[in-house]
Every structure is written in structure tokens, then in C-alpha cells.
C-alpha angles and dihedrals in degrees: 000000000000123000089249093053094049090049091052093049090052097033116174119266102198095183093057107041123177131296093227113144094007123134092243117087106266095215125044112239090237091071115081130175118203129196135045123282111276094037125088107271127230109221118197126193138133114276124255089036115198114217110193097178136012112258143161139202138185103240094183122019114223125212099222129101119298117263116252128208118260093020128110118273125192115211141186109193145173118205122193137177110251090207097056107011088235121146114254098179142332139180102199095099090051137020128321119250129242121224137165111249095244133116089241096056096041115012131272091260096050092041091054091045093053107035093078100046137091127244109266094040128130113218130195117207124186117192129187097215127218120247091198091067096031102255123135132209107279143190112213128185113191128185116204109220128196118266092204137047118289121190145071118331115240123208107241127217115271096236096061130088112280118241120201132165127239124220091279093051094253114145118249118198125209114195116215119240094251142090114283119255118262094220132057111275120203123190125172108217098177121020113214126206098224132104121307119259122230132197087259095053127113108219138196109219148166111218145175126200120203126183111234094213097064107002093245119155105235099177136004137169087202089069095042135046099312136255122011134194126237137177107233090208088063098037128098116289091252091061096041092053099030099050098040111110092015116124133239110266093037130126112213130192114211124187102197120194120212094265091060097035137075135274108216121009123178093331093313111119104219098168108142092005129128108225129198114216126195108195128185111198107213103167140352140191133184122203113234115248113250 
């Protein structure tokens, strides 16, 4: 589902607003959500379910950092029609979606429901819909996923580039004063506890690319619109080989020599260049063979 389509399905209703922080219970007791965050939820409610006012509730409180407006947010969600209980859309059998945490990219209701919560939370949002613009009453369950590696730190080898984090958690890469290696170097910096990635996986990642020769950042999702998805089967050789058998939640340092790198990337001519990649693996899926 595109950002535009999700925003239309949950279009803002300025006259209604949200019942966040009100004295009335934000979620009727007849709505229950079963299952832990990260797994596809089972949502139970009487059908047709009458939604008098738009409201939201944190079903499960995460322990990650709080979401901030205008920053990327990574979501798994399940969206159902309150009138029929039928599924409208869901991401749990595929990859999560990246949005900017703005009313324009999501909807006013979903923006307000998410901007106060922590990463790792599961949120329930009930919307009344608006027949005039073609939206229906909906029941949405959204899981807020991390947009950076989460796992156990691993001590890297001393001869590799050094990766630190700035105050905003953005990786900073220091290139050693030495000739670059001639072979692909792979170093796990944070070992996640998620599923293992294969060469046939499609992954959602944050990444930074730094040229060895002068330490210049030539590409970075951290400085753009947030996580992106890639098929490892169609990626550069350095990614296909270096990320295979890593696990979701990991941060991986790749030192990619020219033979396993790219030529031209986003206007940066990298022909003949060794490039250092810092890759956070946030999600992965592998299509079943037919």
C-alpha cells in the first residue's frame, strides 16, 4: 500500500479529533487485540462495529525511544472494515512500511496516535470514516518497529573502520590511515535476535556508504527519508555476500572493494573505489519457492 492510499483510508477528520488523554476510556471493552507485537494480530469485535468517535489506545507499551514528529517511522499494520470485519490491507505477511511521522504522510488520526508512543509499542486506532471523501469506519492495529539495529554489541577487529554514533544515533565512520583491503570484509557490530537473512531475501535497512579514499559520505538513508527495501539477489555483490546469514536487528560493517561495489550511485562516481557500508537490518522476508 502506498503512503497516499493509507492516508486516504485514514483521512483526517478535523471536526472530530482524537480522544487521547480524555477521561473517557479510549477503547471500548468490546475490542480486543490478541498476540504480541511483531506477530500478526487477531482483532475481535462485534460486527458491524459502531464507532461513534475516533479514538486510539496503546495496547502494548514498548520500551524503545519515543517517536518524534517529522522523523521516519517503520510500521507493520492490519487494517479492517469496522462494518464488515473484512481485511482492507496488512503488511504482516510481507515487509513493514516506512513513513514520515507527519499528518500528511499518514493521516491526522494516525499521526496523533503514534507521536506519543515508544518504539516497540502496539497501537489500536478506531476511525469513524467519512462518506463524503469515500472512507469507511476502520479498525487499525499498528506495530512500531525500530529504525535502527537492536541487539548485542560485538567487539570489532582493530584493523577495520571505526563506527560510532552521534547524539541522534546516526553512525559516524572513521577510516583507518591504511590501504583498503582487496577482499570483502564483513564485521557484525550488533547481533540481532531476528530471523536469518538469505541471499534471496528482500530486506528493509538503514545504511550509510562512506568512500575509503577520503571518508566522504556518498549515500545515507539516515540523511534522507528513512529505511528502504532491497532485494539481496539484485543488490551489489558486497551486500549479497556480506548480509547473507546475518540476522534481523543486526548492524553490519562491510568494506567493499571495487570488484564487489557499484559504479555510479546517485551521481557519485564510485568506479574503482573501495566503499565502507554500515547496514542496519530492520526486517526481511523471503518469497517461498513455487
